[in-house]
C-alpha positions in Angstrom: 0.0 0.0 0.0 1.7 3.2 -1.2 0.1 6.3 0.2 1.3 9.7 -0.8 0.5 13.0 0.9 0.4 16.0 -1.2 -0.9 19.6 -1.3 -4.6 19.6 -2.3 -5.6 21.2 -5.6 -8.7 22.9 -6.7 -9.8 19.8 -8.6 -9.8 17.9 -5.4 -12.7 19.9 -3.9 -15.4 17.3 -4.7 -13.5 14.6 -2.8 -12.3 16.8 0.0 -15.6 18.5 0.9 -17.3 15.3 2.2 -14.3 14.5 4.4 -14.4 18.0 5.9 -18.1 17.4 6.6 -17.4 14.0 8.1 -14.8 15.5 10.5 -16.6 18.7 11.6 -20.3 17.6 11.4 -22.7 20.3 12.7 -19.9 22.9 12.7 -20.3 22.9 8.9 -23.8 24.3 9.3 -22.5 27.4 11.1 -19.4 27.7 8.9 -21.5 27.7 5.7 -24.7 29.2 6.9 -26.5 26.2 5.3 -28.7 23.5 6.8 -29.3 21.0 4.0 -26.5 18.5 3.3 -26.3 19.0 -0.4 -26.0 22.8 0.1 -23.5 22.3 2.9 -21.3 20.1 0.7 -21.5 22.6 -2.2 -20.4 25.4 0.1 -17.6 23.3 1.5 -16.5 22.5 -2.1 -16.4 26.3 -2.8 -14.4 26.9 0.4 -11.8 24.3 -0.9 -11.6 26.1 -4.2 -11.3 29.6 -2.7 -8.1 31.0 -1.2 -9.5 33.1 1.6 -10.7 30.6 4.3 -9.4 27.9 6.6 -10.5 25.0 4.3 -8.9 26.4 1.2 -6.9 23.9 -0.9 -3.9 26.1 0.1 -4.2 24.8 3.7 -5.3 21.3 2.8 -3.2 18.2 2.2 -4.6 14.9 0.9 -3.5 11.3 1.5 -3.8 9.5 -1.9 -3.5 6.0 -3.2 -3.7 5.3 -6.9 -5.4 8.7 -7.5 -8.0 8.2 -4.8 -8.2 10.6 -1.9 -8.4 8.5 1.3 -7.8 11.3 3.9 -7.2 15.0 4.5 -5.5 17.3 7.0 -6.1 21.0 7.1 -3.2 23.0 8.6 -2.4 26.7 9.4 -1.2 28.7 12.3 -3.3 30.6 14.9 -2.5 34.0 13.3 -3.6 32.8 9.8 -6.7 31.2 11.3 -7.8 34.4 12.8 -7.3 36.3 9.6 -8.9 33.6 7.4 -12.0 33.5 9.7 -12.5 37.3 9.6 -12.3 37.1 5.8 -14.9 34.3 5.8 -17.2 36.2 8.1 -17.1 39.2 5.8 -17.8 36.9 2.8 -20.8 35.4 4.6 -22.0 38.9 5.7 -22.2 39.8 2.0 -24.7 36.9 1.7 -26.7 38.3 4.7 -25.3 35.8 7.2 -24.0 37.3 10.4 -21.8 34.6 11.8 -18.9 34.9 14.2 -16.4 32.1 14.0 -14.7 31.0 17.2 -11.0 31.2 17.5 -9.7 27.6 17.5 -5.9 28.0 18.2 -3.5 30.2 20.1 -1.6 32.6 17.9 1.8 30.7 18.4 0.5 27.3 17.6 0.6 25.4 14.3 -2.9 24.1 14.1 -4.6 20.9 12.8 -8.0 22.3 11.9 -9.4 19.2 10.3 -8.2 15.6 9.9 -10.3 12.8 8.5 -9.8 9.4 6.8 -12.5 8.0 4.6 -14.6 5.4 6.2 -13.3 2.6 3.9 -9.7 3.4 4.6 -9.9 3.6 8.4 -7.6 1.3 10.4 -4.8 1.4 7.8 -2.6 3.9 9.6 -3.5 6.9 7.4 -4.6 9.0 10.3 -1.2 8.5 12.0 0.5 9.3 8.7 -1.4 12.6 8.4 -0.6 13.5 12.0 3.1 12.8 11.4 3.0 14.8 8.2 1.4 17.8 10.1 4.1 17.6 12.8 6.8 17.6 10.1 5.3 20.6 8.4 5.1 22.4 11.7 8.7 21.7 12.5 9.8 22.8 9.0 8.0 26.1 9.4 9.7 26.7 12.8 6.8 26.1 15.2 7.5 24.9 18.8 4.1 23.3 19.2 1.2 21.9 17.3 -2.4 21.7 18.5 -5.9 20.3 17.6 -9.3 20.3 19.2 -11.3 17.1 19.7 -14.9 16.8 20.8 -15.4 15.3 24.2 -17.3 12.3 22.8 -14.6 11.3 20.3 -12.8 9.1 22.8 -11.1 6.9 20.2 -9.7 9.9 18.4 -8.4 11.4 21.7 -6.7 8.1 22.5 -4.9 8.2 19.2 -3.8 11.8 19.8 -2.6 10.8 23.3 -0.6 7.9 21.9 1.0 10.3 19.4 2.1 12.6 22.3 -0.7 15.2 22.4 -1.8 16.3 25.9 -5.1 18.1 26.8 -4.0 21.6 27.9 -7.3 23.2 28.4 -11.0 23.1 27.7 -12.1 24.9 24.5 -15.5 25.9 23.2 -16.4 26.0 19.6 -20.0 27.0 18.6 -21.1 26.4 22.2 -19.8 22.8 22.2 -17.0 21.6 24.6 -13.7 20.4 23.2 -10.4 19.2 24.5 -7.6 21.5 23.2 -4.7 19.2 22.8 -1.1 20.3 22.3 2.2 18.5 21.4 5.7 19.9 21.6 7.5 19.9 18.3 10.9 20.3 20.0 11.2 16.7 21.0 
């Protein structure tokens, strides 16, 4: 099984959008301002194609095997996340949607916004590969730490992150839902 991880491209939007939705669930309703799944997915596809939001192809990397996308990871730092979210809020406001996006990372953190492996490829180690890739990217960019948020009920995901060296540093709230804010040092 040869899996490659590469920068996403605009043409990947159709395959990436459902994985984003699978990872973030109801957050996608708030992020897109939509409430019907087909419209949510279309909005997420457009986000992937655009360059001015957190889920842009510019921030997304895909795990691919034989041309099929099996997983994604969306990465940026806390400063970029803040700027990207303000841009998206302005874009949504133009459509008449007044949405405030919650800050998801500290300014000095390299942040894993979204990570997801397709259902059929789970258990093959792709999630671990994507985490290792994210950590490598963070180190290459000079960050001391990397972070992610995990929903309280996603116990299996939290266990994976703990095995990979992430530690819960604080509680975090995103769209009025509680999360564990987990951090790993990249200096090790």
